[in-house]
C-alpha positions in Angstrom: 86.2 85.5 109.1 83.6 84.6 111.8 82.6 86.6 114.8 81.2 84.2 117.3 79.9 84.3 120.6 77.3 81.8 121.4 75.1 78.7 120.1 77.9 76.1 119.5 75.5 73.8 118.0 74.6 76.2 115.2 78.3 77.4 114.8 79.3 73.6 114.0 76.4 73.7 111.4 78.0 76.8 110.0 81.6 75.2 110.0 80.2 72.3 108.2 78.5 74.1 105.6 81.4 76.0 104.9 83.8 73.2 104.8 85.9 73.2 101.5 89.4 72.7 100.5 89.3 76.3 98.9 88.4 77.8 102.2 90.2 78.7 105.3 88.3 79.9 108.2 89.4 82.5 110.8 87.4 82.7 114.0 87.0 85.1 116.8 85.2 83.8 120.0 84.2 86.4 122.5 85.9 86.1 125.7 82.7 86.2 127.5 81.7 83.2 125.5 81.3 79.6 127.4 82.3 78.0 124.1 85.2 75.6 124.3 86.9 75.3 121.0 88.5 72.2 121.8 85.5 70.5 123.1 82.5 72.1 121.9 83.5 72.8 118.0 84.1 70.3 115.4 87.0 70.6 113.4 86.2 70.9 109.6 87.4 68.0 107.5 88.9 70.3 104.5 89.3 73.7 105.6 91.7 75.1 107.9 90.4 76.5 111.3 92.3 79.3 112.8 91.5 81.1 115.9 92.4 84.6 117.0 93.1 86.0 120.3 89.8 86.5 122.2 88.5 90.0 123.1 85.4 91.1 125.2 83.4 92.5 122.4 80.4 94.8 123.2 77.7 96.1 120.8 78.2 99.8 119.8 81.7 99.7 121.1 84.9 100.1 119.5 85.9 96.6 120.8 83.8 95.2 117.8 86.1 97.0 115.2 89.2 95.7 117.3 88.0 92.3 116.7 87.3 92.8 113.1 91.0 94.1 112.7 92.0 91.1 114.8 90.8 88.8 112.1 91.9 90.8 109.2 95.4 91.0 110.5 95.4 87.4 110.8 94.4 87.1 107.1 96.9 89.9 106.3 99.7 88.1 108.3 99.1 84.6 106.8 101.0 85.7 103.8 98.2 84.0 101.5 96.8 86.4 98.9 92.8 85.2 99.2 90.8 85.9 96.4 87.9 86.8 98.7 87.7 87.9 102.4 84.1 87.4 103.8 83.3 88.9 107.4 80.2 87.1 108.9 78.6 86.4 112.4 78.6 83.0 114.0 74.7 83.6 113.7 74.9 83.5 110.0 74.2 80.5 107.7 74.6 80.5 103.9 71.4 80.2 101.9 73.3 79.0 99.1 75.8 75.8 98.5 79.6 76.6 99.1 80.3 75.4 95.4 77.9 78.2 94.1 79.3 81.1 96.4 83.0 80.0 95.1 81.8 80.1 91.4 79.9 83.4 92.0 83.0 85.1 93.2 85.4 83.5 90.4 83.2 85.3 87.6 85.2 87.9 85.8 82.6 90.7 86.9 82.8 89.9 90.6 86.5 89.2 91.0 87.5 92.8 91.8 84.3 94.1 93.3 83.9 95.0 96.9 80.5 93.9 98.3 79.7 96.5 100.9 76.6 98.5 101.8 77.4 102.3 101.7 75.2 105.0 102.5 75.4 108.7 103.6 72.6 109.1 106.2 73.6 112.6 107.6 71.3 112.0 110.5 73.7 109.6 112.0 76.8 111.6 111.5 76.8 112.4 115.4 78.5 109.1 115.9 81.8 110.8 115.0 81.1 114.4 115.5 81.1 114.0 119.6 82.8 111.9 122.0 80.8 108.9 123.1 81.2 107.7 126.6 80.5 104.4 128.4 80.0 102.6 125.2 80.9 99.2 126.4 77.7 99.6 128.4 75.4 100.5 125.6 72.7 98.1 126.9 73.4 98.3 130.6 70.8 100.4 132.3 69.9 103.9 132.6 72.9 105.1 134.6 75.2 104.7 131.7 72.9 106.3 129.2 72.6 109.3 131.3 76.2 109.9 131.5 76.5 109.4 127.9 73.8 111.7 126.8 74.7 114.3 129.6 78.2 114.4 127.9 76.6 114.9 124.5 74.5 117.9 125.6 77.7 119.6 127.2 79.5 119.1 123.9 76.8 120.4 121.5 76.8 123.4 123.9 80.5 124.1 123.9 80.5 123.4 120.2 82.5 120.1 120.0 82.9 119.0 116.5 85.5 116.2 115.7 84.6 116.4 112.0 86.6 119.4 111.6 90.0 117.0 111.9 88.3 114.0 110.1 90.2 113.3 107.0 87.6 110.8 105.6 84.2 111.6 104.2 81.5 110.4 106.3 80.0 107.0 105.2 77.9 104.4 106.9 76.7 100.8 106.1 76.5 97.1 107.4 79.2 95.6 109.4 79.1 92.2 107.3 80.9 92.4 104.2 82.8 90.5 101.3 85.8 92.0 100.2 88.9 91.5 98.1 92.4 90.7 99.7 93.4 94.0 98.4 90.8 96.0 100.3 91.5 94.1 103.4 95.3 94.8 103.1 94.3 98.4 102.9 92.0 98.3 106.0 95.0 96.8 108.1 97.6 99.1 106.9 95.7 102.3 107.1 94.3 101.3 110.6 97.4 102.8 112.8 96.5 106.1 110.7 92.7 106.2 111.2 92.1 104.5 114.4 91.9 107.7 116.7 89.1 109.1 114.5 87.1 106.0 115.6 87.8 105.8 119.2 85.1 107.0 121.7 82.6 106.8 118.9 79.4 104.4 118.7 78.8 101.9 116.4 82.0 102.4 114.3 81.9 99.0 112.9 79.2 100.4 110.7 81.6 103.5 109.7 85.3 102.6 109.5 85.4 100.1 106.5 82.9 102.2 104.2 85.0 105.2 105.2 88.3 103.9 104.4 87.5 102.3 101.5 85.5 105.0 100.0 88.5 107.5 100.5 90.1 107.1 97.0 93.6 107.0 98.3 95.7 104.2 96.2 93.7 102.2 93.9 90.1 102.6 92.9 87.9 100.4 94.8 84.6 99.5 93.2 82.0 99.3 95.9 78.8 97.1 95.2 75.6 96.8 97.5 76.3 93.9 99.8 74.7 90.6 98.8 
């Protein structure tokens, strides 16, 4: 699962390096991107390349999570029980050959593990404690910053605390992960229940996977440090 937004030439290198009969590629192109998938991207020789609907994704905004879920739902709805689902950026390049990567995840000790970074970091819990406004404009000037921070100050004064109704334990980690198909299914199936808790938050792409998969509901998830 690739989230891409620029540098078609580099993206073609990535597609070439991942091209393998055992790999299907699901790609999201940001709606703001000038990349034309028909003209600018080279079709892999062995891998199936599938595009999901394009969204306007913004750093720090819930749109990143919605885009991840678009990719995960495409995997879920494919009906294929993949051994491993990787979520990466279009700016990533593998540092190992694809055969090495496939062999690594076929090893018995790695098959059922989720490779995802998980930390508590209590100092970051305000991401969920308060309502965050104008998250689509996190990097767009002082005006939006003033609105956000003014709203946070008001919420602190009046005692807003969204954590009181939060059914999950706070966790944080990297957006990029390597998950089993079972973990992806769990994220997709539980998103309608949990999505409201991650709306009007900031950088929830670094929260929801860690929190849902650490929840303990259903089968036990073995969380490993991301590689």
